[in-house]
Structures are given as structure tokens and as C-alpha cells.
VEXFITOR-71399 format. One record per residue (C-alpha): residue number from 1; residue in three letters; x, z, y. Coordinates in Angstrom, 3 decimals. Layout:
BEGIN
seq NUM	type ALA	xx X	zz Z	yy Y
...
END
This chain:
BEGIN
seq 1	type MET	xx -4.316	zz 6.673	yy -30.797
seq 2	type LEU	xx -3.734	zz 10.586	yy -30.078
seq 3	type ALA	xx -7.515	zz 11.396	yy -30.934
seq 4	type LEU	xx -7.289	zz 9.507	yy -34.161
seq 5	type LEU	xx -3.979	zz 11.474	yy -35.368
seq 6	type LYS	xx -6.006	zz 14.951	yy -34.518
seq 7	type ARG	xx -8.626	zz 13.592	yy -36.772
seq 8	type THR	xx -6.998	zz 12.533	yy -39.577
seq 9	type GLY	xx -4.762	zz 15.554	yy -39.881
seq 10	type PRO	xx -6.136	zz 19.014	yy -40.209
seq 11	type GLY	xx -2.765	zz 20.768	yy -38.833
seq 12	type ARG	xx -2.069	zz 24.219	yy -39.697
seq 13	type ARG	xx -2.333	zz 27.215	yy -37.204
seq 14	type GLY	xx 1.286	zz 27.882	yy -35.557
seq 15	type ARG	xx 2.406	zz 24.416	yy -36.278
seq 16	type ARG	xx 2.915	zz 21.710	yy -33.585
seq 17	type THR	xx 2.134	zz 18.183	yy -35.151
seq 18	type ILE	xx 3.670	zz 15.126	yy -33.793
seq 19	type ALA	xx 0.209	zz 14.445	yy -32.134
seq 20	type ASP	xx 0.478	zz 17.633	yy -30.036
seq 21	type VAL	xx 4.165	zz 16.817	yy -28.921
seq 22	type ALA	xx 2.861	zz 13.107	yy -27.682
seq 23	type GLU	xx -0.094	zz 14.784	yy -26.009
seq 24	type GLN	xx 1.993	zz 16.929	yy -23.967
seq 25	type THR	xx 4.999	zz 14.359	yy -23.086
seq 26	type ALA	xx 2.446	zz 11.725	yy -21.983
seq 27	type PRO	xx 1.513	zz 10.919	yy -18.399
seq 28	type PRO	xx -1.768	zz 12.764	yy -17.237
seq 29	type VAL	xx -4.595	zz 11.162	yy -17.001
seq 30	type ILE	xx -5.636	zz 10.366	yy -13.184
seq 31	type ARG	xx -9.065	zz 11.136	yy -12.184
seq 32	type ASP	xx -10.673	zz 10.837	yy -9.109
seq 33	type GLY	xx -10.764	zz 14.431	yy -8.188
seq 34	type THR	xx -6.956	zz 14.655	yy -8.027
seq 35	type PRO	xx -5.913	zz 15.494	yy -4.230
seq 36	type ALA	xx -5.759	zz 12.010	yy -2.646
seq 37	type LYS	xx -2.619	zz 10.451	yy -0.971
seq 38	type PRO	xx -2.952	zz 8.572	yy 1.972
seq 39	type ASP	xx -3.755	zz 4.877	yy 1.863
seq 40	type ALA	xx -1.153	zz 4.101	yy 4.156
seq 41	type ALA	xx 1.874	zz 5.653	yy 2.006
seq 42	type VAL	xx 0.516	zz 4.076	yy -0.798
seq 43	type VAL	xx 0.578	zz 0.470	yy 0.759
seq 44	type ARG	xx 3.990	zz 1.189	yy 2.370
seq 45	type ASP	xx 5.403	zz 2.037	yy -1.109
seq 46	type ALA	xx 3.742	zz -0.663	yy -2.439
seq 47	type LEU	xx 4.833	zz -3.437	yy 0.191
seq 48	type GLY	xx 8.402	zz -2.022	yy -0.282
seq 49	type VAL	xx 8.698	zz -2.537	yy -3.893
seq 50	type GLY	xx 6.824	zz -5.957	yy -3.625
seq 51	type VAL	xx 9.113	zz -7.372	yy -0.879
seq 52	type ALA	xx 12.252	zz -6.123	yy -2.559
seq 53	type VAL	xx 11.682	zz -7.442	yy -6.113
seq 54	type GLY	xx 9.605	zz -10.758	yy -4.619
seq 55	type LEU	xx 12.815	zz -11.692	yy -2.901
seq 56	type SER	xx 14.668	zz -12.376	yy -6.431
seq 57	type GLY	xx 12.750	zz -15.276	yy -6.627
seq 58	type PHE	xx 15.447	zz -16.845	yy -4.934
seq 59	type ALA	xx 17.643	zz -16.413	yy -7.770
seq 60	type PHE	xx 15.255	zz -17.638	yy -10.254
seq 61	type GLY	xx 14.598	zz -20.795	yy -8.647
seq 62	type VAL	xx 18.117	zz -21.406	yy -8.232
seq 63	type THR	xx 18.902	zz -20.425	yy -12.002
seq 64	type SER	xx 15.840	zz -22.599	yy -13.091
seq 65	type ALA	xx 17.227	zz -25.532	yy -11.265
seq 66	type GLY	xx 20.554	zz -25.177	yy -12.515
seq 67	type SER	xx 19.016	zz -25.153	yy -16.238
seq 68	type GLY	xx 17.494	zz -28.479	yy -15.414
seq 69	type LEU	xx 14.216	zz -27.640	yy -15.060
seq 70	type SER	xx 12.394	zz -29.463	yy -12.250
seq 71	type VAL	xx 10.922	zz -28.039	yy -9.071
seq 72	type LEU	xx 7.544	zz -28.466	yy -10.227
seq 73	type GLN	xx 8.284	zz -26.957	yy -13.535
seq 74	type THR	xx 9.968	zz -23.820	yy -11.920
seq 75	type CYS	xx 7.173	zz -23.287	yy -9.669
seq 76	type VAL	xx 4.539	zz -23.616	yy -12.448
seq 77	type LEU	xx 6.466	zz -20.859	yy -14.729
seq 78	type SER	xx 6.426	zz -18.910	yy -11.688
seq 79	type LEU	xx 2.520	zz -19.169	yy -11.074
seq 80	type LEU	xx 1.633	zz -19.026	yy -14.851
seq 81	type VAL	xx 4.031	zz -16.773	yy -16.378
seq 82	type PHE	xx 4.794	zz -14.530	yy -13.509
seq 83	type THR	xx 7.046	zz -12.014	yy -15.505
seq 84	type GLY	xx 10.873	zz -12.085	yy -14.096
seq 85	type ALA	xx 12.580	zz -10.918	yy -17.156
seq 86	type SER	xx 10.817	zz -13.562	yy -19.409
seq 87	type GLN	xx 11.278	zz -16.261	yy -16.927
seq 88	type PHE	xx 15.167	zz -15.472	yy -16.542
seq 89	type ALA	xx 15.689	zz -15.245	yy -20.268
seq 90	type LEU	xx 14.037	zz -18.514	yy -20.569
seq 91	type VAL	xx 16.223	zz -20.365	yy -18.106
seq 92	type GLY	xx 19.049	zz -18.425	yy -18.894
seq 93	type ALA	xx 19.087	zz -19.625	yy -22.514
seq 94	type LEU	xx 18.291	zz -23.387	yy -21.698
seq 95	type ALA	xx 21.188	zz -23.239	yy -18.982
seq 96	type ALA	xx 23.334	zz -22.138	yy -22.084
seq 97	type GLY	xx 22.489	zz -25.169	yy -24.145
seq 98	type GLY	xx 19.976	zz -23.249	yy -26.632
seq 99	type ASN	xx 17.024	zz -24.723	yy -28.256
seq 100	type PRO	xx 13.800	zz -24.866	yy -26.093
seq 101	type PHE	xx 11.724	zz -23.273	yy -28.734
seq 102	type THR	xx 14.370	zz -20.431	yy -29.436
seq 103	type ALA	xx 14.260	zz -19.953	yy -25.600
seq 104	type ALA	xx 10.667	zz -19.696	yy -25.399
seq 105	type ALA	xx 10.358	zz -17.214	yy -28.101
seq 106	type GLY	xx 12.721	zz -14.834	yy -26.644
seq 107	type ALA	xx 10.833	zz -15.001	yy -23.474
seq 108	type PHE	xx 7.528	zz -14.335	yy -25.313
seq 109	type PHE	xx 9.046	zz -11.224	yy -27.069
seq 110	type LEU	xx 10.442	zz -10.210	yy -23.764
seq 111	type GLY	xx 7.092	zz -10.394	yy -22.386
seq 112	type THR	xx 5.149	zz -8.578	yy -25.011
seq 113	type ARG	xx 5.833	zz -5.078	yy -23.320
seq 114	type ASN	xx 3.113	zz -6.121	yy -20.890
seq 115	type ALA	xx 0.729	zz -5.866	yy -23.139
seq 116	type PHE	xx 1.605	zz -2.117	yy -23.914
seq 117	type TYR	xx 1.474	zz -1.655	yy -20.369
seq 118	type GLY	xx -2.125	zz -2.969	yy -20.025
seq 119	type LEU	xx -3.021	zz -0.561	yy -22.772
seq 120	type ARG	xx -2.205	zz 2.261	yy -20.236
seq 121	type LEU	xx -3.505	zz 0.779	yy -16.865
seq 122	type SER	xx -7.002	zz -0.384	yy -18.470
seq 123	type GLN	xx -7.711	zz 3.133	yy -18.594
seq 124	type LEU	xx -6.137	zz 4.336	yy -15.460
seq 125	type LEU	xx -7.412	zz 1.576	yy -13.272
seq 126	type ALA	xx -10.686	zz 0.844	yy -14.844
seq 127	type VAL	xx -11.406	zz -2.270	yy -12.908
seq 128	type PRO	xx -14.628	zz -4.435	yy -13.428
seq 129	type LYS	xx -14.728	zz -7.068	yy -15.957
seq 130	type ALA	xx -15.317	zz -9.666	yy -13.367
seq 131	type VAL	xx -11.543	zz -9.123	yy -12.024
seq 132	type ARG	xx -9.935	zz -8.255	yy -15.196
seq 133	type PRO	xx -8.225	zz -11.766	yy -15.879
seq 134	type VAL	xx -6.487	zz -11.310	yy -12.192
seq 135	type ALA	xx -5.687	zz -7.756	yy -12.797
seq 136	type ALA	xx -4.147	zz -8.731	yy -16.510
seq 137	type HIS	xx -1.844	zz -11.388	yy -14.802
seq 138	type TRP	xx -0.184	zz -8.917	yy -12.438
seq 139	type VAL	xx 0.431	zz -6.466	yy -15.268
seq 140	type ILE	xx 4.292	zz -6.368	yy -14.889
seq 141	type ASP	xx 6.849	zz -3.581	yy -14.498
seq 142	type GLU	xx 6.277	zz -3.245	yy -10.889
seq 143	type THR	xx 3.050	zz -3.084	yy -10.497
seq 144	type THR	xx 2.661	zz -0.354	yy -13.596
seq 145	type ALA	xx 5.575	zz 1.819	yy -12.069
seq 146	type VAL	xx 3.825	zz 1.728	yy -8.621
seq 147	type ALA	xx 0.432	zz 2.485	yy -10.318
seq 148	type LEU	xx 1.515	zz 5.453	yy -12.317
seq 149	type ALA	xx 3.123	zz 7.165	yy -9.624
seq 150	type GLN	xx 0.187	zz 7.669	yy -7.574
seq 151	type PRO	xx -1.722	zz 10.918	yy -7.797
seq 152	type SER	xx -5.580	zz 9.636	yy -7.867
seq 153	type ARG	xx -7.289	zz 6.200	yy -9.289
seq 154	type ARG	xx -7.983	zz 5.123	yy -5.895
seq 155	type ALA	xx -4.190	zz 5.115	yy -4.735
seq 156	type ALA	xx -3.331	zz 3.770	yy -8.362
seq 157	type ARG	xx -5.462	zz 0.813	yy -7.339
seq 158	type ILE	xx -4.367	zz 0.379	yy -3.906
seq 159	type GLY	xx -0.706	zz 0.735	yy -5.289
seq 160	type PHE	xx -1.223	zz -1.948	yy -7.813
seq 161	type THR	xx -3.238	zz -4.508	yy -6.015
seq 162	type VAL	xx -0.772	zz -4.124	yy -3.120
seq 163	type THR	xx 2.334	zz -4.474	yy -5.413
seq 164	type GLY	xx 0.626	zz -7.385	yy -7.481
seq 165	type LEU	xx -0.178	zz -9.416	yy -4.396
seq 166	type THR	xx 3.164	zz -9.327	yy -2.247
seq 167	type LEU	xx 4.943	zz -9.679	yy -5.356
seq 168	type TYR	xx 2.904	zz -12.857	yy -6.586
seq 169	type VAL	xx 3.134	zz -14.518	yy -3.059
seq 170	type LEU	xx 6.815	zz -13.546	yy -2.373
seq 171	type TRP	xx 7.869	zz -14.359	yy -6.018
seq 172	type ASN	xx 6.297	zz -17.693	yy -5.649
seq 173	type ALA	xx 7.436	zz -18.700	yy -2.085
seq 174	type THR	xx 11.044	zz -17.893	yy -3.094
seq 175	type THR	xx 11.061	zz -19.437	yy -6.279
seq 176	type LEU	xx 9.887	zz -22.821	yy -4.632
seq 177	type LEU	xx 12.868	zz -22.121	yy -1.664
seq 178	type GLY	xx 15.392	zz -21.423	yy -3.994
seq 179	type ALA	xx 14.471	zz -24.609	yy -6.371
seq 180	type LEU	xx 14.637	zz -26.709	yy -3.223
seq 181	type GLY	xx 17.849	zz -25.055	yy -1.828
seq 182	type ALA	xx 19.895	zz -24.471	yy -5.086
seq 183	type GLU	xx 22.857	zz -26.597	yy -4.120
seq 184	type ALA	xx 22.779	zz -24.877	yy -0.754
seq 185	type ILE	xx 22.249	zz -21.289	yy -1.859
seq 186	type GLY	xx 25.053	zz -21.682	yy -4.530
seq 187	type ASP	xx 26.024	zz -18.764	yy -6.817
seq 188	type THR	xx 22.937	zz -16.204	yy -7.008
seq 189	type ALA	xx 25.398	zz -13.424	yy -8.398
seq 190	type ALA	xx 27.452	zz -13.423	yy -5.011
seq 191	type TRP	xx 24.330	zz -12.591	yy -3.271
seq 192	type GLY	xx 23.212	zz -10.065	yy -5.670
seq 193	type LEU	xx 19.596	zz -11.175	yy -5.906
seq 194	type ASP	xx 19.543	zz -11.001	yy -9.550
seq 195	type ALA	xx 19.815	zz -7.299	yy -9.680
seq 196	type ALA	xx 17.098	zz -6.795	yy -7.073
seq 197	type GLY	xx 14.366	zz -6.440	yy -9.845
seq 198	type PRO	xx 16.158	zz -4.001	yy -11.999
seq 199	type ALA	xx 17.522	zz -2.029	yy -9.429
seq 200	type VAL	xx 13.982	zz -1.336	yy -7.840
seq 201	type PHE	xx 12.581	zz -0.605	yy -11.293
seq 202	type LEU	xx 15.234	zz 1.957	yy -12.078
seq 203	type ALA	xx 14.603	zz 3.774	yy -8.929
seq 204	type LEU	xx 10.935	zz 3.941	yy -9.606
seq 205	type LEU	xx 11.392	zz 5.142	yy -13.170
seq 206	type ALA	xx 14.222	zz 7.705	yy -12.343
seq 207	type PRO	xx 12.079	zz 10.385	yy -10.428
seq 208	type MET	xx 9.123	zz 9.890	yy -13.706
seq 209	type LEU	xx 12.070	zz 11.411	yy -16.259
seq 210	type LYS	xx 11.225	zz 15.092	yy -15.508
seq 211	type SER	xx 11.520	zz 16.806	yy -18.829
seq 212	type ALA	xx 14.255	zz 16.790	yy -21.397
seq 213	type THR	xx 12.082	zz 14.995	yy -23.848
seq 214	type GLU	xx 11.738	zz 12.259	yy -21.163
seq 215	type ARG	xx 15.408	zz 11.777	yy -20.450
seq 216	type ALA	xx 16.511	zz 11.727	yy -24.299
seq 217	type THR	xx 13.953	zz 8.957	yy -24.518
seq 218	type ALA	xx 15.259	zz 6.900	yy -21.699
seq 219	type GLY	xx 18.730	zz 7.600	yy -22.850
seq 220	type ILE	xx 18.381	zz 6.515	yy -26.580
seq 221	type ALA	xx 16.233	zz 3.260	yy -25.048
seq 222	type VAL	xx 19.264	zz 2.232	yy -22.986
seq 223	type LEU	xx 21.724	zz 2.853	yy -26.155
seq 224	type LEU	xx 19.585	zz 0.600	yy -28.414
seq 225	type GLY	xx 19.022	zz -1.896	yy -25.918
seq 226	type LEU	xx 22.581	zz -2.125	yy -24.773
seq 227	type GLY	xx 24.061	zz -1.843	yy -28.385
seq 228	type LEU	xx 21.889	zz -4.437	yy -29.765
seq 229	type LEU	xx 22.074	zz -7.221	yy -26.755
seq 230	type PRO	xx 25.061	zz -8.712	yy -28.410
seq 231	type VAL	xx 23.577	zz -9.501	yy -31.869
seq 232	type LEU	xx 20.268	zz -9.856	yy -31.124
seq 233	type PRO	xx 18.301	zz -13.108	yy -29.466
seq 234	type ALA	xx 17.165	zz -12.309	yy -25.990
seq 235	type GLY	xx 13.960	zz -10.070	yy -25.784
seq 236	type VAL	xx 14.558	zz -8.673	yy -29.065
seq 237	type PRO	xx 16.680	zz -5.769	yy -27.947
seq 238	type VAL	xx 14.118	zz -4.723	yy -25.384
seq 239	type LEU	xx 11.402	zz -4.355	yy -28.006
seq 240	type ALA	xx 14.106	zz -2.605	yy -30.436
seq 241	type ALA	xx 14.621	zz 0.086	yy -27.210
seq 242	type ALA	xx 10.673	zz 1.009	yy -27.561
seq 243	type LEU	xx 11.528	zz 2.682	yy -30.719
seq 244	type ALA	xx 13.247	zz 5.495	yy -29.033
seq 245	type ALA	xx 9.800	zz 7.024	yy -27.821
seq 246	type PRO	xx 8.523	zz 7.575	yy -31.654
seq 247	type ALA	xx 11.979	zz 8.544	yy -32.685
seq 248	type VAL	xx 11.848	zz 10.983	yy -30.139
seq 249	type LEU	xx 8.311	zz 12.208	yy -31.183
seq 250	type TRP	xx 9.159	zz 12.346	yy -34.656
seq 251	type ALA	xx 12.457	zz 14.517	yy -33.973
seq 252	type GLN	xx 10.545	zz 16.974	yy -31.811
seq 253	type GLY	xx 7.504	zz 17.160	yy -34.539
seq 254	type ARG	xx 10.232	zz 17.964	yy -37.119
seq 255	type ARG	xx 11.935	zz 20.666	yy -34.986
seq 256	type ALA	xx 8.445	zz 22.325	yy -34.245
seq 257	type ALA	xx 7.479	zz 22.270	yy -37.914
seq 258	type ALA	xx 11.064	zz 23.767	yy -38.775
seq 259	type THR	xx 10.947	zz 26.366	yy -36.304
seq 260	type ALA	xx 7.131	zz 27.606	yy -37.137
seq 261	type GLY	xx 8.404	zz 27.570	yy -40.765
seq 262	type ARG	xx 11.472	zz 30.080	yy -39.933
seq 263	type GLU	xx 9.075	zz 32.160	yy -38.058
seq 264	type ARG	xx 6.690	zz 32.447	yy -40.827
seq 265	type ASP	xx 9.589	zz 33.215	yy -43.035
seq 266	type SER	xx 10.780	zz 35.877	yy -40.890
seq 267	type ARG	xx 7.375	zz 37.899	yy -40.839
END
């Protein structure tokens, strides 16, 4: 995309384009020559994320059973969909009495973010074609965050695989236990299990917000998501929050062009 932008616009000397700004703010491409991180440290971090988030499957199992889905339907949903936010959006809408098609549409829109994760991870991990279907099923918030946090391709692959495997097994196991023991567990909000996933994801994201541009993008995305939450269907506010990135890049490009123009005028 950045290469395409550079080819389609010649640019002018002394002026930074939006493509230049995007290239500088984009995460660096991980290469095999990057200094290695011990495999044990990568596995430890990945296991911590997988276990912490996997436990929130209890909350989903209980919520799903409470919304009227059977144990089998609940487990199939976790096995085949495997994206917690979309699953919670679906059963939450059903529990509130929403139309099943509307609930499914909201869950679908919320899950489309994983397609954008896949575009980044396909270059980062460069997995063989034979295992891409399995890897694609594991492209979610947590696996993406762990993989992008690694300093080398080998570490990224290990982090992605361990996080995905741990989370998939534990999420489905706790989903089953939560659906079977829905009445015994009671209110999941009292346990705080529903907050485990978002809390872990924020903990992974915060250290990556190093520049002012990244922090501004995150702040605007939060404002958009929270501000639109009461007025838009489930899943849509998250997609709208993604507009923060091009908005910030556009503003930076305009500011850089204005600065360059003032410098030329002052000469």
C-alpha cells in the first residue's frame, strides 16, 4: 500500500507525504537477522496471555447458556468462531432479545478486524501454505499482539503458535465448563472474568504506544469507540474507531506540508 502511494505520487523535495508519515509510524518489518529473544521467554509470555484470556471462556459459556443457546451450540460457536468479542456480542444481543440476524451481523462486523490483522501477520510470520488455514483461525487480538511484540520472525512464530494453541484449548475447555455449570457459577460480572480479555489486550498494547502519533491514534480511537457505542449497533463502533489511524496520518501530512510551505516562503 505504501509502495503504491509512493509510485502514484512523485512528491516534491522538502515535503513529507502521507505515505512517508505512514512508513515512519508503521511497525518495523521483522527480519531473521534481528537479535534473538530466548525461546523460553517467548513461551512464558505467550502462556501467560493464553491462560489469562482463556479463563474468560467461563464467562462466555455462562452468558451463552443464559441467552438460550444449548451446550452444543455454545461449544460449536467457540470451536468454529473463536473470537471472543464477536461471540460475546452475539450472545449478548440474543440475551437482550435482539433479532438473531442482527446479532449475527454485529458479531460479523466486529470480527472483520481479524482480516486486517491477517494482512500484517502474513508478512511477519510467512507460514507455509499447508498450515495457513489453521494459522488464519488463530488470528485474533491476543495472538497478533504477542507476535508483533517479538524482535525476530522466529520469536514471532513461537509467540503466535503458543498463544494460539494455549488460548484455543483453554477457551474451548472453559466454555464447556461454563455452559455446563452456568447455574453454579452465577453472575460472571461478580467474578470479573468478562474483563480478563480486554485487560490483557490493553496491557499488551500500552507498551507499544511509544510515539505521540501512536498515543494520539489510540486516544482518538477510544473516543470514537466509546462515543458511538450508545448509538450504533454492536461491532460498528469498533470499526469506526479504526478511522482514527487515517485521520491522524492525514493531519500529520497536512501539518508537514504546511511546515514545508512556510520554510520555502521564508527563504
